[in-house]
C-alpha positions as CSV (number, residue, x, y, z in Angstrom):
1,M,0.0,0.0,0.0
2,R,2.8,2.4,0.8
3,L,4.6,1.7,-2.4
4,S,1.5,2.7,-4.4
5,G,0.4,5.6,-2.3
6,F,-2.9,3.8,-1.5
7,D,-2.3,4.2,2.2
8,D,-2.4,8.0,2.0
9,A,-5.4,8.0,-0.3
10,L,-7.3,5.7,2.1
11,R,-6.4,7.9,5.1
12,Q,-7.5,11.0,3.3
13,F,-10.8,9.5,2.2
14,S,-11.6,8.0,5.6
15,G,-11.1,11.5,7.2
16,S,-13.5,13.1,4.8
17,N,-17.3,13.6,5.2
18,L,-17.9,11.1,2.4
19,D,-19.4,7.6,2.9
20,M,-16.8,4.9,2.7
21,L,-16.9,1.2,2.1
22,Y,-13.8,-0.8,2.6
23,G,-13.5,-4.5,2.1
24,G,-10.4,-6.4,3.1
25,Y,-9.7,-10.1,3.7
26,S,-7.1,-11.3,6.2
27,A,-4.2,-8.9,6.2
28,G,-6.2,-6.5,4.1
29,I,-8.3,-5.6,7.1
30,C,-5.5,-5.7,9.6
31,I,-3.9,-2.6,8.1
32,L,-6.8,-0.4,9.4
33,G,-5.6,-0.6,13.0
34,P,-2.9,1.4,14.8
35,T,-0.2,-1.2,14.7
36,L,0.8,-4.4,13.0
37,M,2.8,-5.6,16.0
38,G,1.8,-9.1,17.0
39,L,0.5,-9.9,13.6
40,D,3.9,-11.0,12.6
41,I,3.1,-14.2,14.5
42,V,0.9,-15.1,11.5
43,D,2.7,-13.3,8.7
44,P,6.4,-13.2,9.2
45,P,8.0,-9.9,8.1
46,S,10.8,-11.8,6.5
47,K,8.4,-12.5,3.5
48,K,8.9,-9.6,1.3
49,P,7.1,-10.0,-2.0
50,Y,7.8,-6.5,-3.2
51,G,11.6,-6.4,-2.6
52,D,13.8,-5.8,0.4
53,H,11.9,-2.8,1.8
54,Q,12.0,-1.9,5.5
55,T,9.2,-3.6,7.5
56,I,6.3,-1.2,8.3
57,W,4.9,-1.8,11.8
58,E,2.4,1.2,11.8
59,G,-1.1,0.5,10.7
60,L,-3.2,3.2,9.0
61,G,-4.8,4.2,12.3
62,I,-8.3,4.4,10.8
63,L,-9.5,2.1,13.6
64,D,-8.3,2.5,17.2
65,Y,-7.9,-1.3,17.6
66,V,-6.2,-4.2,15.9
67,I,-8.3,-6.7,14.0
68,V,-7.3,-10.3,14.4
69,P,-8.9,-12.3,11.5
70,H,-9.4,-16.1,11.3
71,F,-10.0,-16.3,15.1
72,E,-11.4,-19.7,16.1
73,S,-12.2,-20.5,12.4
74,D,-11.6,-23.4,10.1
75,H,-8.5,-21.7,8.6
76,P,-4.9,-22.7,8.6
77,E,-3.9,-19.5,10.4
78,S,-6.6,-19.9,13.2
79,E,-4.2,-21.4,15.8
80,A,-1.7,-18.6,15.2
81,A,-4.5,-16.0,15.5
82,G,-5.0,-17.2,19.0
83,R,-1.3,-16.5,19.7
84,V,-1.8,-13.0,18.3
85,V,-4.6,-12.4,20.7
86,A,-2.4,-13.5,23.6
87,Y,0.4,-11.1,22.5
88,L,-2.1,-8.2,22.2
89,E,-3.5,-8.9,25.6
90,Q,-0.1,-9.2,27.1
91,H,0.9,-5.8,25.6
92,K,-2.5,-4.2,26.4
93,I,-3.2,-3.4,22.8
94,P,-6.9,-3.0,22.0
95,F,-8.2,-5.6,19.5
96,K,-11.3,-7.3,18.1
97,T,-11.4,-10.8,16.7
98,L,-13.2,-11.9,13.6
99,R,-14.1,-15.4,12.6
100,D,-14.1,-16.2,9.0
101,G,-17.3,-14.8,7.5
102,E,-17.8,-12.1,10.1
103,V,-17.6,-8.4,9.2
104,I,-17.4,-5.1,11.1
105,I,-19.9,-2.4,10.1
106,I,-19.4,1.1,11.4
107,D,-22.3,3.5,10.7
108,N,-21.4,7.0,11.7
109,G,-24.6,8.4,10.3
């Protein structure tokens, strides 16, 4: 997202008075929180599909909590999601869990 500039565009749009619909699956939703710390338990930062760029630990900060996807789901990353929850609890980082198929709807209207 940072390489394309989509992170800045998303922040600007989310701060406007316009309605916004954002859909993300797995890591695509995690980026909305304030941090990506702990999520490396599921997605190791050593995997760098876009080249050897510095790991970005800051989320976009659109939400004030971390989203942990695949929690208690029939998904290969479900067990690791439980370890992410333990990390976030230990470090007192606010979070919400999502099972596969669940969504978060925020209606500010």
